[in-house]
Structure formats: C-alpha cells, structure tokens
KOLDOKE-697945 format. One record per residue (C-alpha): x, y, z. Coordinates in nm, 3 decimals, padded with zeros to 5 digits. Example, Ala and Ser with C-alpha at 12.3 -4.5 7.8 and 13.67 -1.06 7.14 Angstrom:
// residues 2
<pt><x>01.230</x><y>-00.450</y><z>00.780</z></pt>
<pt><x>01.367</x><y>-00.106</y><z>00.714</z></pt>
// end
This chain:
// residues 218
<pt><x>-03.009</x><y>01.528</y><z>04.346</z></pt>
<pt><x>-03.121</x><y>01.173</y><z>04.420</z></pt>
<pt><x>-03.163</x><y>00.923</y><z>04.139</z></pt>
<pt><x>-03.409</x><y>00.645</y><z>04.214</z></pt>
<pt><x>-03.460</x><y>00.329</y><z>04.011</z></pt>
<pt><x>-03.697</x><y>00.048</y><z>04.114</z></pt>
<pt><x>-03.738</x><y>00.211</y><z>04.455</z></pt>
<pt><x>-03.361</x><y>00.198</y><z>04.504</z></pt>
<pt><x>-03.152</x><y>00.510</y><z>04.553</z></pt>
<pt><x>-02.856</x><y>00.512</y><z>04.314</z></pt>
<pt><x>-02.547</x><y>00.649</y><z>04.488</z></pt>
<pt><x>-02.362</x><y>00.928</y><z>04.310</z></pt>
<pt><x>-01.986</x><y>00.876</y><z>04.294</z></pt>
<pt><x>-01.708</x><y>01.095</y><z>04.157</z></pt>
<pt><x>-01.521</x><y>00.816</y><z>03.982</z></pt>
<pt><x>-01.527</x><y>00.443</y><z>03.913</z></pt>
<pt><x>-01.284</x><y>00.189</y><z>03.772</z></pt>
<pt><x>-01.379</x><y>-00.022</y><z>03.470</z></pt>
<pt><x>-01.138</x><y>-00.258</y><z>03.292</z></pt>
<pt><x>-00.839</x><y>-00.066</y><z>03.428</z></pt>
<pt><x>-00.979</x><y>00.273</y><z>03.323</z></pt>
<pt><x>-01.071</x><y>00.520</y><z>03.598</z></pt>
<pt><x>-01.372</x><y>00.719</y><z>03.477</z></pt>
<pt><x>-01.463</x><y>01.041</y><z>03.660</z></pt>
<pt><x>-01.795</x><y>01.223</y><z>03.651</z></pt>
<pt><x>-01.663</x><y>01.510</y><z>03.432</z></pt>
<pt><x>-01.450</x><y>01.299</y><z>03.196</z></pt>
<pt><x>-01.143</x><y>01.501</y><z>03.291</z></pt>
<pt><x>-00.953</x><y>01.170</y><z>03.341</z></pt>
<pt><x>-00.771</x><y>01.330</y><z>03.634</z></pt>
<pt><x>-00.777</x><y>01.019</y><z>03.855</z></pt>
<pt><x>-00.669</x><y>00.789</y><z>03.571</z></pt>
<pt><x>-00.383</x><y>01.016</y><z>03.465</z></pt>
<pt><x>-00.270</x><y>01.054</y><z>03.828</z></pt>
<pt><x>-00.250</x><y>00.675</y><z>03.851</z></pt>
<pt><x>-00.053</x><y>00.652</y><z>03.525</z></pt>
<pt><x>00.183</x><y>00.927</y><z>03.641</z></pt>
<pt><x>00.265</x><y>00.732</y><z>03.956</z></pt>
<pt><x>00.314</x><y>00.411</y><z>03.759</z></pt>
<pt><x>00.548</x><y>00.570</y><z>03.505</z></pt>
<pt><x>00.748</x><y>00.762</y><z>03.765</z></pt>
<pt><x>00.820</x><y>00.431</y><z>03.937</z></pt>
<pt><x>00.950</x><y>00.291</y><z>03.608</z></pt>
<pt><x>01.193</x><y>00.578</y><z>03.555</z></pt>
<pt><x>01.445</x><y>00.481</y><z>03.825</z></pt>
<pt><x>01.493</x><y>00.116</y><z>03.715</z></pt>
<pt><x>01.525</x><y>00.225</y><z>03.352</z></pt>
<pt><x>01.791</x><y>00.480</y><z>03.449</z></pt>
<pt><x>01.974</x><y>00.222</y><z>03.663</z></pt>
<pt><x>02.006</x><y>-00.043</y><z>03.392</z></pt>
<pt><x>02.077</x><y>00.194</y><z>03.100</z></pt>
<pt><x>02.463</x><y>00.176</y><z>03.130</z></pt>
<pt><x>02.453</x><y>-00.201</y><z>03.094</z></pt>
<pt><x>02.205</x><y>-00.236</y><z>02.805</z></pt>
<pt><x>02.221</x><y>-00.180</y><z>02.431</z></pt>
<pt><x>01.983</x><y>00.060</y><z>02.259</z></pt>
<pt><x>01.779</x><y>-00.228</y><z>02.115</z></pt>
<pt><x>01.732</x><y>-00.379</y><z>02.460</z></pt>
<pt><x>01.631</x><y>-00.040</y><z>02.602</z></pt>
<pt><x>01.369</x><y>-00.009</y><z>02.330</z></pt>
<pt><x>01.230</x><y>-00.349</y><z>02.427</z></pt>
<pt><x>01.217</x><y>-00.240</y><z>02.790</z></pt>
<pt><x>01.045</x><y>00.085</y><z>02.685</z></pt>
<pt><x>00.773</x><y>-00.100</y><z>02.497</z></pt>
<pt><x>00.724</x><y>-00.343</y><z>02.785</z></pt>
<pt><x>00.709</x><y>-00.096</y><z>03.075</z></pt>
<pt><x>00.620</x><y>00.241</y><z>02.922</z></pt>
<pt><x>00.442</x><y>00.198</y><z>02.589</z></pt>
<pt><x>00.212</x><y>-00.070</y><z>02.729</z></pt>
<pt><x>00.102</x><y>00.174</y><z>03.000</z></pt>
<pt><x>00.054</x><y>00.491</y><z>02.795</z></pt>
<pt><x>-00.112</x><y>00.325</y><z>02.495</z></pt>
<pt><x>-00.378</x><y>00.137</y><z>02.695</z></pt>
<pt><x>-00.720</x><y>00.296</y><z>02.624</z></pt>
<pt><x>-00.541</x><y>00.619</y><z>02.527</z></pt>
<pt><x>-00.827</x><y>00.697</y><z>02.288</z></pt>
<pt><x>-01.030</x><y>00.798</y><z>02.594</z></pt>
<pt><x>-00.784</x><y>01.003</y><z>02.802</z></pt>
<pt><x>-00.520</x><y>01.107</y><z>02.548</z></pt>
<pt><x>-00.703</x><y>01.427</y><z>02.452</z></pt>
<pt><x>-00.721</x><y>01.555</y><z>02.811</z></pt>
<pt><x>-00.518</x><y>01.868</y><z>02.890</z></pt>
<pt><x>-00.391</x><y>01.677</y><z>03.194</z></pt>
<pt><x>-00.216</x><y>01.423</y><z>02.971</z></pt>
<pt><x>00.076</x><y>01.665</y><z>02.937</z></pt>
<pt><x>00.213</x><y>01.527</y><z>03.265</z></pt>
<pt><x>00.237</x><y>01.183</y><z>03.101</z></pt>
<pt><x>00.404</x><y>01.334</y><z>02.794</z></pt>
<pt><x>00.670</x><y>01.498</y><z>03.014</z></pt>
<pt><x>00.751</x><y>01.165</y><z>03.179</z></pt>
<pt><x>00.771</x><y>00.996</y><z>02.839</z></pt>
<pt><x>01.020</x><y>01.259</y><z>02.720</z></pt>
<pt><x>01.222</x><y>01.213</y><z>03.038</z></pt>
<pt><x>01.246</x><y>00.840</y><z>02.968</z></pt>
<pt><x>01.343</x><y>00.904</y><z>02.605</z></pt>
<pt><x>01.626</x><y>01.127</y><z>02.728</z></pt>
<pt><x>01.744</x><y>00.850</y><z>02.961</z></pt>
<pt><x>01.744</x><y>00.596</y><z>02.678</z></pt>
<pt><x>01.939</x><y>00.829</y><z>02.447</z></pt>
<pt><x>02.174</x><y>00.974</y><z>02.714</z></pt>
<pt><x>02.044</x><y>01.321</y><z>02.636</z></pt>
<pt><x>02.048</x><y>01.634</y><z>02.850</z></pt>
<pt><x>01.745</x><y>01.770</y><z>03.032</z></pt>
<pt><x>01.713</x><y>02.065</y><z>02.794</z></pt>
<pt><x>01.766</x><y>01.868</y><z>02.472</z></pt>
<pt><x>01.472</x><y>01.845</y><z>02.234</z></pt>
<pt><x>01.339</x><y>01.492</y><z>02.202</z></pt>
<pt><x>01.171</x><y>01.521</y><z>01.863</z></pt>
<pt><x>01.463</x><y>01.382</y><z>01.663</z></pt>
<pt><x>01.516</x><y>01.109</y><z>01.924</z></pt>
<pt><x>01.155</x><y>00.996</y><z>01.880</z></pt>
<pt><x>01.215</x><y>00.970</y><z>01.507</z></pt>
<pt><x>01.545</x><y>00.787</y><z>01.550</z></pt>
<pt><x>01.395</x><y>00.537</y><z>01.795</z></pt>
<pt><x>01.077</x><y>00.498</y><z>01.585</z></pt>
<pt><x>00.870</x><y>00.578</y><z>01.895</z></pt>
<pt><x>00.558</x><y>00.793</y><z>01.879</z></pt>
<pt><x>00.533</x><y>01.097</y><z>02.108</z></pt>
<pt><x>00.227</x><y>01.076</y><z>02.332</z></pt>
<pt><x>00.006</x><y>01.308</y><z>02.118</z></pt>
<pt><x>00.103</x><y>01.112</y><z>01.805</z></pt>
<pt><x>00.029</x><y>00.786</y><z>01.984</z></pt>
<pt><x>-00.317</x><y>00.923</y><z>02.067</z></pt>
<pt><x>-00.374</x><y>01.013</y><z>01.701</z></pt>
<pt><x>-00.252</x><y>00.671</y><z>01.588</z></pt>
<pt><x>-00.464</x><y>00.470</y><z>01.834</z></pt>
<pt><x>-00.774</x><y>00.679</y><z>01.770</z></pt>
<pt><x>-00.749</x><y>00.655</y><z>01.390</z></pt>
<pt><x>-00.691</x><y>00.281</y><z>01.404</z></pt>
<pt><x>-01.009</x><y>00.260</y><z>01.614</z></pt>
<pt><x>-01.200</x><y>00.479</y><z>01.366</z></pt>
<pt><x>-01.086</x><y>00.275</y><z>01.067</z></pt>
<pt><x>-01.168</x><y>-00.052</y><z>01.241</z></pt>
<pt><x>-01.517</x><y>00.074</y><z>01.327</z></pt>
<pt><x>-01.603</x><y>00.268</y><z>01.011</z></pt>
<pt><x>-01.955</x><y>00.126</y><z>01.017</z></pt>
<pt><x>-02.016</x><y>00.337</y><z>01.328</z></pt>
<pt><x>-01.926</x><y>00.658</y><z>01.142</z></pt>
<pt><x>-02.109</x><y>00.838</y><z>00.862</z></pt>
<pt><x>-01.914</x><y>00.965</y><z>00.561</z></pt>
<pt><x>-01.999</x><y>01.283</y><z>00.371</z></pt>
<pt><x>-02.081</x><y>01.078</y><z>00.063</z></pt>
<pt><x>-02.366</x><y>00.918</y><z>00.259</z></pt>
<pt><x>-02.509</x><y>01.262</y><z>00.344</z></pt>
<pt><x>-02.520</x><y>01.403</y><z>-00.010</z></pt>
<pt><x>-02.455</x><y>01.290</y><z>-00.368</z></pt>
<pt><x>-02.245</x><y>01.589</y><z>-00.471</z></pt>
<pt><x>-01.896</x><y>01.480</y><z>-00.572</z></pt>
<pt><x>-01.653</x><y>01.701</y><z>-00.380</z></pt>
<pt><x>-01.297</x><y>01.673</y><z>-00.250</z></pt>
<pt><x>-01.442</x><y>01.609</y><z>00.096</z></pt>
<pt><x>-01.637</x><y>01.296</y><z>00.000</z></pt>
<pt><x>-01.378</x><y>01.077</y><z>00.171</z></pt>
<pt><x>-01.423</x><y>01.270</y><z>00.495</z></pt>
<pt><x>-01.641</x><y>01.165</y><z>00.784</z></pt>
<pt><x>-01.950</x><y>01.368</y><z>00.864</z></pt>
<pt><x>-01.876</x><y>01.595</y><z>01.159</z></pt>
<pt><x>-02.196</x><y>01.681</y><z>01.347</z></pt>
<pt><x>-02.225</x><y>02.029</y><z>01.493</z></pt>
<pt><x>-02.207</x><y>02.025</y><z>01.870</z></pt>
<pt><x>-02.108</x><y>02.259</y><z>02.149</z></pt>
<pt><x>-02.135</x><y>01.993</y><z>02.418</z></pt>
<pt><x>-01.800</x><y>01.958</y><z>02.592</z></pt>
<pt><x>-01.868</x><y>01.597</y><z>02.689</z></pt>
<pt><x>-01.925</x><y>01.505</y><z>02.323</z></pt>
<pt><x>-01.603</x><y>01.677</y><z>02.219</z></pt>
<pt><x>-01.417</x><y>01.489</y><z>02.494</z></pt>
<pt><x>-01.541</x><y>01.155</y><z>02.367</z></pt>
<pt><x>-01.412</x><y>00.931</y><z>02.088</z></pt>
<pt><x>-01.643</x><y>00.983</y><z>01.789</z></pt>
<pt><x>-01.624</x><y>01.362</y><z>01.751</z></pt>
<pt><x>-01.242</x><y>01.400</y><z>01.776</z></pt>
<pt><x>-01.201</x><y>01.072</y><z>01.589</z></pt>
<pt><x>-01.394</x><y>01.209</y><z>01.291</z></pt>
<pt><x>-01.216</x><y>01.545</y><z>01.301</z></pt>
<pt><x>-00.868</x><y>01.391</y><z>01.319</z></pt>
<pt><x>-00.951</x><y>01.141</y><z>01.043</z></pt>
<pt><x>-01.068</x><y>01.424</y><z>00.816</z></pt>
<pt><x>-00.726</x><y>01.590</y><z>00.843</z></pt>
<pt><x>-00.541</x><y>01.281</y><z>00.723</z></pt>
<pt><x>-00.361</x><y>01.306</y><z>00.388</z></pt>
<pt><x>-00.580</x><y>01.164</y><z>00.112</z></pt>
<pt><x>-00.330</x><y>00.892</y><z>00.020</z></pt>
<pt><x>-00.367</x><y>00.741</y><z>00.368</z></pt>
<pt><x>-00.747</x><y>00.771</y><z>00.365</z></pt>
<pt><x>-00.750</x><y>00.579</y><z>00.038</z></pt>
<pt><x>-00.597</x><y>00.280</y><z>00.222</z></pt>
<pt><x>-00.881</x><y>00.260</y><z>00.473</z></pt>
<pt><x>-01.019</x><y>-00.065</y><z>00.329</z></pt>
<pt><x>-00.685</x><y>-00.238</y><z>00.382</z></pt>
<pt><x>-00.639</x><y>-00.224</y><z>00.759</z></pt>
<pt><x>-00.278</x><y>-00.345</y><z>00.755</z></pt>
<pt><x>-00.159</x><y>-00.097</y><z>00.492</z></pt>
<pt><x>-00.359</x><y>00.185</y><z>00.652</z></pt>
<pt><x>-00.199</x><y>00.118</y><z>00.991</z></pt>
<pt><x>00.151</x><y>00.097</y><z>00.842</z></pt>
<pt><x>00.116</x><y>00.416</y><z>00.636</z></pt>
<pt><x>-00.036</x><y>00.601</y><z>00.930</z></pt>
<pt><x>00.245</x><y>00.503</y><z>01.165</z></pt>
<pt><x>00.512</x><y>00.598</y><z>00.909</z></pt>
<pt><x>00.347</x><y>00.938</y><z>00.864</z></pt>
<pt><x>00.328</x><y>01.003</y><z>01.238</z></pt>
<pt><x>00.687</x><y>00.887</y><z>01.298</z></pt>
<pt><x>00.806</x><y>01.118</y><z>01.021</z></pt>
<pt><x>00.643</x><y>01.425</y><z>01.174</z></pt>
<pt><x>00.649</x><y>01.332</y><z>01.545</z></pt>
<pt><x>00.360</x><y>01.563</y><z>01.633</z></pt>
<pt><x>00.378</x><y>01.716</y><z>01.980</z></pt>
<pt><x>00.016</x><y>01.831</y><z>01.978</z></pt>
<pt><x>-00.310</x><y>01.809</y><z>01.787</z></pt>
<pt><x>-00.262</x><y>02.171</y><z>01.682</z></pt>
<pt><x>00.062</x><y>02.075</y><z>01.504</z></pt>
<pt><x>-00.122</x><y>01.793</y><z>01.328</z></pt>
<pt><x>-00.411</x><y>02.018</y><z>01.221</z></pt>
<pt><x>-00.179</x><y>02.296</y><z>01.102</z></pt>
<pt><x>00.019</x><y>02.063</y><z>00.878</z></pt>
<pt><x>-00.285</x><y>01.898</y><z>00.726</z></pt>
<pt><x>-00.522</x><y>02.196</y><z>00.698</z></pt>
// end
C-alpha cells in the first residue's frame, strides 16, 4: 500500500535507526537486539582475557563500562521482547567469567553478591524509574473514582488487546508499577529514595523474568 503526503510517496521501510535505537515495523526489536548481541559477544573475549589480572572491584567497573552501559540503554523499549533472552544469556556468561563460575552454575546468587541486576530486573528498574519520573503522563485510580480502596495508589490500567500497545512503555509500565510493594510506592514523591528502595528490592530478589516478579507481588 502506498502512502502519499503532499504529492510525495512515502517509502515503506522495515526498520530505521533513531538515537542509537533500531526500530522495526512490528516493534519486535529483532534488529536492535541482534546489534546488541554482536556488541556484547565482542566484549566477552577481552573480559575473559583480563580477568586473571584484575580484582573483583576492577572487573565490576569494567562490567559497568562495557556491558551495563550497552544493555541498559533504552532498555525500556526492547527489554520486554521475547528476543531479549539472547542478551540475558550473554550477561550471565559474563557474570560467570567475572566470578570464575562453571557453565552450569546458577548466576542468581552471583548477581546478588555483585549487586548487579539481571537483565529482566534491569528492565523493571529502568521502566519504573521512567514511570515515576513521568507520573504526570499516567492516571492513578484515585483520579478515576473517589472510592477509597487498597488500589488507590495504583495506576489506571486501560483495557486493550492491541499487541503494539502492550509492547510499548505505558501499558507494561503501569502494570509493573501496580505490582510494586506498597512501601516502595509510598516513596514515589521522593525520586532518590524511590530509586534506592527499588534497586535494593530488585537486587534482593534478582528476578529472572516478569512472571517471577508478578508471582511474588500478586
């Protein structure tokens, strides 16, 4: 189908790059994640090579410089994609290198020890920081009705079956925020304390998936 604007035919493309984010026509984030996979795989070998000569603190600094900076960038857009599991696997591989762990060893305790968020937890953290910073863009239940209920602190979650909406930021952002423990929600007006409490909570549980997060907080 041709799209014409001001007598000019607008060319359909499958993906485009904007501020370092590769956006595809279906919001699957396949092209962006493929690029991140290549970038992180290239970082694995140097990290493995220097590990015998570096302390744990130095390795953490290297991790944050060459791995965290890559996976956390605009993760609120692509972090919920089912394809992001490939990035999570690379992250776990790097964690095993840093901790001298075996291929079959579980990384969950290592994440906690290193105070590093697993990819799904990093997605939750980044998205909730975005939600809290932009609360004026969200509607709370208390604004919808005057009835005083235990869900008044929750964000209004509109009903939608549109996949593209559910893949966005506002729908999952509201849903994930609503599953936060109340004591963290109550800190929402103090951005610094909210961020600190949220990170402590996510480090403590080291969630490997959104399902784990929802199950604990439901």
